[in-house]
TORLO-92064 format. One record per residue (C-alpha): residue number from 1; residue in one letter; x, y, z. Coordinates in Angstrom, 1 decimal. Each point is the difference from the previous one (the first is absolute). Layout:
N
atom seq:NUM&type:A&x:X&y:Y&z:Z .
...
***
This chain:
99
atom seq:1&type:M&x:296.8&y:130.6&z:188.4 .
atom seq:2&type:I&x:-2.2&y:-0.5&z:-2.6 .
atom seq:3&type:E&x:2.0&y:-2.3&z:-1.6 .
atom seq:4&type:A&x:-0.7&y:-2.5&z:2.8 .
atom seq:5&type:I&x:-3.5&y:0.8&z:-0.3 .
atom seq:6&type:A&x:-0.5&y:-0.5&z:-3.1 .
atom seq:7&type:I&x:2.4&y:-3.4&z:-0.1 .
atom seq:8&type:L&x:-2.5&y:-1.2&z:3.3 .
atom seq:9&type:A&x:-3.2&y:1.2&z:-2.3 .
atom seq:10&type:I&x:1.4&y:-2.6&z:-2.9 .
atom seq:11&type:G&x:0.3&y:-2.6&z:3.0 .
atom seq:12&type:A&x:-3.6&y:0.6&z:1.7 .
atom seq:13&type:A&x:-0.4&y:-0.8&z:-3.7 .
atom seq:14&type:I&x:1.7&y:-3.7&z:-0.9 .
atom seq:15&type:L&x:-1.4&y:-0.7&z:3.6 .
atom seq:16&type:L&x:-3.6&y:0.7&z:-0.7 .
atom seq:17&type:Y&x:-0.3&y:-1.3&z:-3.7 .
atom seq:18&type:A&x:2.2&y:-3.4&z:1.4 .
atom seq:19&type:E&x:-2.9&y:-0.1&z:2.6 .
atom seq:20&type:R&x:-3.3&y:0.4&z:-2.7 .
atom seq:21&type:Q&x:2.1&y:-2.7&z:-2.4 .
atom seq:22&type:S&x:-0.2&y:-2.1&z:3.0 .
atom seq:23&type:N&x:-3.5&y:0.8&z:1.0 .
atom seq:24&type:K&x:-1.4&y:-0.6&z:-3.1 .
atom seq:25&type:K&x:1.9&y:-3.4&z:-0.7 .
atom seq:26&type:T&x:-1.3&y:-1.2&z:3.5 .
atom seq:27&type:I&x:-3.4&y:0.9&z:-0.8 .
atom seq:28&type:E&x:0.1&y:-1.9&z:-2.9 .
atom seq:29&type:E&x:0.9&y:-3.1&z:1.0 .
atom seq:30&type:Q&x:-3.2&y:0.4&z:2.8 .
atom seq:31&type:S&x:-2.4&y:0.8&z:-2.4 .
atom seq:32&type:Y&x:1.6&y:-3.2&z:-1.8 .
atom seq:33&type:K&x:-0.2&y:-2.5&z:2.8 .
atom seq:34&type:I&x:-3.7&y:1.8&z:0.8 .
atom seq:35&type:R&x:-1.1&y:-1.0&z:-3.7 .
atom seq:36&type:H&x:1.5&y:-3.5&z:0.5 .
atom seq:37&type:L&x:-1.9&y:-0.3&z:3.6 .
atom seq:38&type:T&x:-3.4&y:1.4&z:-1.5 .
atom seq:39&type:G&x:-0.2&y:-2.3&z:-2.6 .
atom seq:40&type:N&x:-0.1&y:3.4&z:-1.9 .
atom seq:41&type:L&x:2.9&y:-0.1&z:-3.2 .
atom seq:42&type:N&x:0.4&y:2.5&z:-2.6 .
atom seq:43&type:E&x:1.3&y:-1.3&z:-3.6 .
atom seq:44&type:D&x:3.4&y:0.5&z:0.7 .
atom seq:45&type:D&x:-0.6&y:-2.5&z:3.4 .
atom seq:46&type:K&x:-1.9&y:-2.9&z:-2.0 .
atom seq:47&type:K&x:2.7&y:0.4&z:-2.7 .
atom seq:48&type:E&x:2.5&y:-0.8&z:2.2 .
atom seq:49&type:N&x:-1.4&y:-2.2&z:1.6 .
atom seq:50&type:Q&x:-0.6&y:-2.3&z:-2.9 .
atom seq:51&type:Q&x:3.7&y:0.0&z:-1.0 .
atom seq:52&type:L&x:0.5&y:-1.2&z:2.6 .
atom seq:53&type:L&x:-2.0&y:-2.9&z:0.1 .
atom seq:54&type:D&x:0.9&y:-0.7&z:-3.8 .
atom seq:55&type:D&x:3.3&y:0.2&z:1.2 .
atom seq:56&type:Y&x:0.0&y:-2.5&z:2.7 .
atom seq:57&type:H&x:-2.1&y:-2.0&z:-2.4 .
atom seq:58&type:F&x:2.5&y:-0.1&z:-3.1 .
atom seq:59&type:E&x:2.8&y:-0.6&z:2.9 .
atom seq:60&type:K&x:-1.6&y:-2.8&z:1.0 .
atom seq:61&type:I&x:-0.5&y:-1.7&z:-3.2 .
atom seq:62&type:I&x:3.9&y:0.6&z:-1.2 .
atom seq:63&type:R&x:0.4&y:-2.5&z:3.8 .
atom seq:64&type:K&x:-2.4&y:-2.0&z:-1.4 .
atom seq:65&type:L&x:1.8&y:-0.6&z:-3.0 .
atom seq:66&type:R&x:3.2&y:0.0&z:0.9 .
atom seq:67&type:S&x:-0.6&y:-2.8&z:2.6 .
atom seq:68&type:E&x:-2.4&y:-1.9&z:-2.9 .
atom seq:69&type:D&x:2.7&y:-0.6&z:-1.7 .
atom seq:70&type:E&x:3.9&y:-1.1&z:1.2 .
atom seq:71&type:Y&x:1.6&y:1.5&z:-3.0 .
atom seq:72&type:A&x:-1.6&y:3.9&z:-0.3 .
atom seq:73&type:Q&x:2.8&y:0.0&z:2.6 .
atom seq:74&type:F&x:2.0&y:0.6&z:-3.1 .
atom seq:75&type:E&x:-2.5&y:1.8&z:-2.2 .
atom seq:76&type:P&x:1.1&y:4.1&z:-0.2 .
atom seq:77&type:D&x:-2.5&y:2.1&z:2.1 .
atom seq:78&type:D&x:-1.8&y:1.6&z:-2.5 .
atom seq:79&type:V&x:-1.7&y:-3.7&z:-1.8 .
atom seq:80&type:I&x:-1.3&y:-1.0&z:3.4 .
atom seq:81&type:E&x:-1.4&y:3.8&z:0.3 .
atom seq:82&type:E&x:-1.3&y:-0.1&z:-3.9 .
atom seq:83&type:K&x:-1.5&y:-3.8&z:1.2 .
atom seq:84&type:A&x:-1.3&y:1.8&z:3.3 .
atom seq:85&type:K&x:-1.9&y:3.0&z:-2.0 .
atom seq:86&type:V&x:-1.8&y:-2.9&z:-1.9 .
atom seq:87&type:K&x:-1.1&y:-2.0&z:2.9 .
atom seq:88&type:F&x:-1.3&y:3.3&z:2.1 .
atom seq:89&type:K&x:-1.4&y:1.7&z:-3.6 .
atom seq:90&type:S&x:-1.7&y:-3.6&z:-0.4 .
atom seq:91&type:L&x:-1.4&y:-0.1&z:4.1 .
atom seq:92&type:Y&x:-1.1&y:3.6&z:0.9 .
atom seq:93&type:G&x:-1.0&y:0.8&z:-3.9 .
atom seq:94&type:Y&x:2.5&y:3.6&z:-0.6 .
atom seq:95&type:E&x:4.0&y:0.1&z:-0.6 .
atom seq:96&type:Y&x:2.1&y:0.3&z:3.0 .
atom seq:97&type:R&x:1.8&y:4.0&z:0.0 .
atom seq:98&type:K&x:3.1&y:0.6&z:2.4 .
atom seq:99&type:E&x:-0.3&y:3.7&z:1.0 .
***
């Protein structure tokens, strides 16, 4: 009888822990959405947004470099990426960093 109660207590503790973790994740997601809707961003949000913009512009530069030169499709990806990094720095004034 005591063993059964102990097993039930352990099971209940595990379920409570799982529910707490789930609630914590939900609260973090809702907090993130509220910050973005109100424009009250913290440093991590600003860095993430900047990285997304940088990634978008870098990929756009790579696509443009590939479409400008008909032989670019035969060049290795790392050569195209180096050219794109140089062009990114000349356009935006800072180096592209992939995080």
